[in-house]
Steps between C-alpha positions, in 0.01 A plus 500: 500500500848367590573142595780424738773245416460151625779545752711201407872531494511362153273763354681777691834383363361469152342848518796681655743348249283595209439853621867552596643361179642788288359550159753434217610789288292563199217278633150650498323208656358494851745355761217282629480321167860375496585149612801443721642146525621566844155586621372178353766313681414677826134411454578130433744491787239637738251230389757220474323286768183509297680412180689213663193368666291511184785333294539229768127431506494477122795258505339296774162477318682393183698235690178354644337498154796327337508238774133425435536478121569140380862456394579398141784279383648493155658191347693518174615230265720552196495275191693480169263440214589296193731682262418473133776311318538314179444126530590207283167517326548866405833417331319271256201734461742778395550307172122521430464871492136600571420180673703606799281798561189283463633267765538776753868552457491845657343379820182606667646837614586615146164372372328722750714800421660521844822690518602337832449117486464499884176708465337187373576316830390797700170490329465123559571548865227760528251286305171394651579137464805521720332720758187283514717197565667678791168624641357147499819349642529728800124572541567871456130585477471413867818686582398813317139461621345526156209313354592543129802352324545825311530702823760257638688520170511883515623492861773245416610706194520818712719316753729361230775673307664334202791696363736429210850609581771614254705191581230278339381393845135511612421578863169405658408675828191411694366683810300322764426528874643159555875470439500136405199534270671788326794274422273218392306730269814632331627145441156394380530749212804314371319164522200651321721627219651151456152352478375760253808462272448128495160556329600794276742535211704788635856418393619477143544121533142463613377712213692273260370191678142619461551590135663173401242306698233648284701442183572140586129438540415666168778316312395168658147548357632613161736201479210265585291665221782464253544133581129439459514677165792290386319183604201607289728558203650161539157339496380710207809454277628168629851650528716436791845568358488666155857398391462140610155467350615643167772240485248231595269608225777493242617163618142364480452630147826340389401171669163503328653567162745213564221265596301601193799440276569159654132406474491605133797290422343201674174569306685511174681173572176338605320605188749310286360181635144588612201684373332804656237275658761328709431560868863590566496752222177655632643518851820653385315757293287596802811546712657717238181713473491545879867600506445748226194652669698535823785663310261737336364601839841592622600681184171681434402552866158343533357590852365154556843348480593603856177362644535184297857428604459618864869583512712809552581547141370808320420532134772668298272780381418592857853485642601866439189655647473257791868542578464880496207483740687259726814702505304813599339315789839356613653852476234642728556222753880550500450878531271466797735242656790741475307783657364274772849370586642854514213636716527203729878557558432867564225416736715265704787759510257770614371272778861452617569876489180574690596251768832671541355856511223392735753478784662836436276700741750522784435633849788729581382604850203302644263692732593458858289582810569873561641580845399866503171664416483723191204710630445708702834667567416588860811701589476702182130576533541593860790733422307652209197554722714680755643728233161576346356562849781748574439679168125520549527619868762761404277630222205512746709693757615749240149542364363553847761757590437689181128507579560632846722770360239593245213540744707745706458761227194726606358516151520126454356445847209722409429302182516173686257629763258608230527163331419319822199723555373436146542125545306508832213696353465274202521194727217634720277574201547147371 
C-alpha cells in the first residue's frame, strides 16, 4: 500500500532536494538520511508566517503577564562599620600583658574567630532582634499577609540582601512592592543596628568597658571587706598606728618609772620625820604600789591592762604580734585601694572610648526612593519570549516536515497504517 505525499510545496521542495542531492564520494549512507542546511532554510522560509505569528503571540502573552505581575523596587543603603583601632585604654593595657586579652583587647571579631571584622556586623544586621523590630515598626505581618512572626521574618530575610564589600563597606538592599517603603526598610536596618550595638559590647572599647565594670564592682567589694577586717584588727589589738603607739608605750613606761622614782624619794624623805603609820606615808606607799603595778602591766603585758586603762596603749609584750597583724590588714587595704583606683581609671577611659566608637557607624549612601522598578524587566522578558517562541516554532516546523517526509515512504506508511489498526482494535475491546 502506497501513500501519496501531502501535496504541500514545502514537502515537495524538501523531497526533491533530498532526492536530487548527489551522494558524496565514498559515502555508503542513504541520500534520504543526509541533512541539508539549505533544505532546512527553505522549510523555515516557507513557514515563516507561522513562525512569526507564534513568536509574536508568545511575546504578547509574556507582555500581558509581566504587566499583571506586581512590580518590585529595590532600595540600597551603604554603611561604614566601626574600624578596630587601638584606643587610649589599650595603650595602658599593653603594659599589663595578659590583662589586655582578658579585657577584650582583640575586639569581638577576633574573639569570635572572624577573618573579616565586617562579617560581625553582617550577622547583626540579619539577627532576629533587628528584623523583629523592623517588622513591628512597619507592620510587615499585614503587608506580607502572614499570621506568624516567623513567616514574616522569613519573607523579610528573603527580600533583604546584606553584602560585605572588599572596600570595608556594607550594602543593605531591600525589595518591596512599594518604592518608599523599600527605602524606609533599608534605612531602618541601620537604625536597628545602632540600637542593637547600644545594648551589646561589640567594639573593643565596649568589651573593655564591660570587663572593667565587673572588675570595679569586685574590687569595691574586696576593698570593703579589707576595711572591715582592718577595723576588727584595730578593735582586737587596740592598735591604730603601730609606730606612734610604740613610742607612746615607751614614753608611758619612762614616765611611770620617773614618777615611781620621785615618789620613792619623797617617801624616803618623809620617813626621816614620820613613822610607817603616818597617813601621808601610807598614801605615798599606796601610790608607789599602784605605779609599780601599772608599770608591770606594760612591761609584762597583762591582758587586763588595756581594759583597765581604756586607752589606745598596748602592752609591750603584745606590741610585735599586734603590730604585725595590723600591718597585714593595712597592707590588704592599700593593695585593694590600688587595684580599685586602677580599675576605676580604666573603666572611665573605656567608657570614653566606647562613646567615641559608638558614633563610628557612618551612612555612606542612605537609601533613597527608587525611581525605577527592579523587577520584572518587561522589555527583556518580552524579547526573550519572542526568541524562545521563534526557536520552539522553528523546531516544530522542522519536526513536522520531517514527519511528513517519513510517512511518504511506502514501508513506513504501511507500518503506520498497521499501528493505527491495532490501536483501533484495542480501543474497541476496551
